[in-house]
N, C-alpha and C positions, 0 to 999 in steps of 0.2 A: 313899330316895325323894326325888325332886326336887320333886314337885308332888302335892298332895293336896287334893281337893275333897270335902267331906262334906255331904250333904243341902242342896245349893244350890237355892234358889228365887229366881226373878226375875219380877216382875209389872210390867206397864205399864198405864197408864190412870189415870183420875181419878174420884173419888167412888165411886159404886156400880158403875161399869163398869170391871172389872178383867180384863185379859187376861194369863193366865199364859204367860210365855215359856220358863221353865225350871221343871221340877217334880222336886224331890228328886234332883238330879243328884249322883252319886258318881263320882269319877274319880281314879285313882292312876297316876302316871307315874314310872318310874324313870329315873335318869340313863342316857343312851345309848339310850333308847327312840326309836322312829320310829312315831308313831301317826297314822292317818288317821281323821277323823270325818266320816262321810257323812250327808247329809240333804237333802231337797228344800227349795225356797224356802219361807221361813216356818216352818221346823222348829225354830228356836232356835239354829242352829249359830253364827251371827254373834254373837248375845247371849252364848253360851258363850265364844267366842273373846275378846270384849271383857272378860269377867270374868277369864278366865285371863291376859289381857294387862294387867290393872289399868287398863283404860280405863273400866270401869264397876264398880259395886259390887253384890253380891248383896243381896237383901232378907232372906235367912235362910241359915243354914248357915255352915260354916267353910272357909277356904282358906289353906293353908300352901304357900309357895313357898320352896324352899331353906331350910326350917326357920323361916321368918318368917311370923307370923300377919298376913296381909294385912288382915284386918278391923279391926285395931287401928291402922292407919297413917293419917296425915293426907295431904292432897293433895300436899304437898311430898315426903313420904316415898314416896308412890306414884310420883311423877315420878322419883325417884332409882332406884326398883326398875325402872321401864320403861327407864331409861337404862343401867343396869348389869347387869341380869339377863335382859332379854328383847330378842330381836331380832324385828322385824316385817317380813314380806314381804306386800305387798298385790297384789290383782289388777291395780290401775291404776298400779302402780309408785311413785307419790307422789314423783317426782323434781322438783327445782326446775329449771324450764326455763332460767333465767338462769345456772345454774351448770354448769361442766364436770363430767364424770364423777368426776374425782378430788375435786372440792369437794363433790359430793353425798355421796360415800362418807365423806369426812372430817367431815361435819357433826356427827354425834353426839359426836365428840371435842372439838369446840368447847365443848359443854355440859359435857363431862367435865373441862374445864380443861387439856387437853393443849396444849402449845406448838406453834406452827405448823409448825416443821420436822419434829417427830415426827409430827404429824397427817398431813402430806403423805406422809411415808415409809410410814407404816402404811397409808394409803389406796392408795398405789401397790402395796404388797405384796398388799393385799386384792383389787385389780383383777387383778393377775397371777394370783392364786389362782383366779379365776373365768374366766381366759382372755382378759382384756381389756387386757393390758398395752399393746397398740397403739391403745387407744381412750381413754387417760386424759385427753386434752385435747379430747375430743369433747363437744358439747352433746347433751342428750337428743333433740332433733329431728334429729340426725345419726346416731342409733342405731336399729337394728331393735328390734322388740318383745322378742325374746329377749335382745338385748344390754341393753336397759333393765332387764329383770328380773334379769339377772346383776349389773348395777350395784346394784340394790336389795338383792340377796342379800349382796353385798360390804359394803354399808352396814350391813345387819342384823347382820353378823358382826364388825364392826370393833371392838366393845367386848368381844368374847369372852363373849357372853351364856350364861346357863345353859340357856335354852330359846329355840329358834327357832320362832316362830309364823308359819304361812303360810296366808293366807286366799285360796282359789281361785288359787293361784300361776300356773296355766297358763290361766286363764280368758280372757285377752286375747291369747293366743298361737296361732300356727298349730301344726300337729301336730309339725313338725320341731323348732321352737323349744321347744315344750312338753316333748318328749323330752329335749332337752339340759338343760333346767332340772331335770327329774326325775333325770337322771343325776348332776347336780351335788349335789342333795339326798342321793342315795345315798352319794356320796363323802364328803360332810360328816358323815353319820351314821356311816360306817365310821371316821371320825376321832374319833368320840365325841360329836358334837353331838346333843343331844336335840331332836327335831323333832315338833311337833304341827301337822298340816295339816288344814284344813277344805276339803272338796270335795264336789261333787255327782256327780263323774265316777268311775265304778268303775275305769276304766283307770288314772287318776291314783292312786287310792287303793291299787291293787294294788302299787305300789312300796313301800308302808309295810310294816313288820314286823307291825303289828297294826291291825285295823280295828274301829271302833265305829260305831253308827248312832244318829242322833237324829231322832225323829219326835214332833211335837207337844210339844216341850220335854222329852221323856223319853229318856235316854241308855241304850243297851243294847249288849251285846257282839255282834260279828259284823255282817254286812251283810244 
């Protein structure tokens, strides 16, 4: 098992006004799984993604990622986990406008202490993997939405993470580009990449091997 959440609670608010975002969430993900978590706006799915991605901490419960007890880590150790074990793909791409595609992809390797020559070689290989070998020197404003998302996927995979987290990965794309991105996810999963995808779109979720639903902070099987 690559990921195990048990009895996770997360609340927001101050004083006597407490809004529960996650209620007794349990989730087990095995290596090589491809899971879609569906839910409407305000259901808690982004909060859940943030906890899985070590961007936020649960108020109660336990979380183990690749055998590591996440609740016991300090901020520096959480940063190392995000760098080395988790790849992130966001709806809004999160690319640096001033950097070429190859530099955007290579960015995590700077923080990992990889030398420049190796960084650029690995970034080029990653861009080739997502079909953008002819766009390595393009800036984000020279790329289509689908191409930007493929750059983001290449960046997410550059450090060979244990888990790829995708938050509404087709939300900003047209239908054709969205299909291409989902086909790429399917290929990556076939190669052994573990994927957890948050979406409100049933068509997008249908590409996953397994679907779960979150409503009012409660996670359940099926859609």
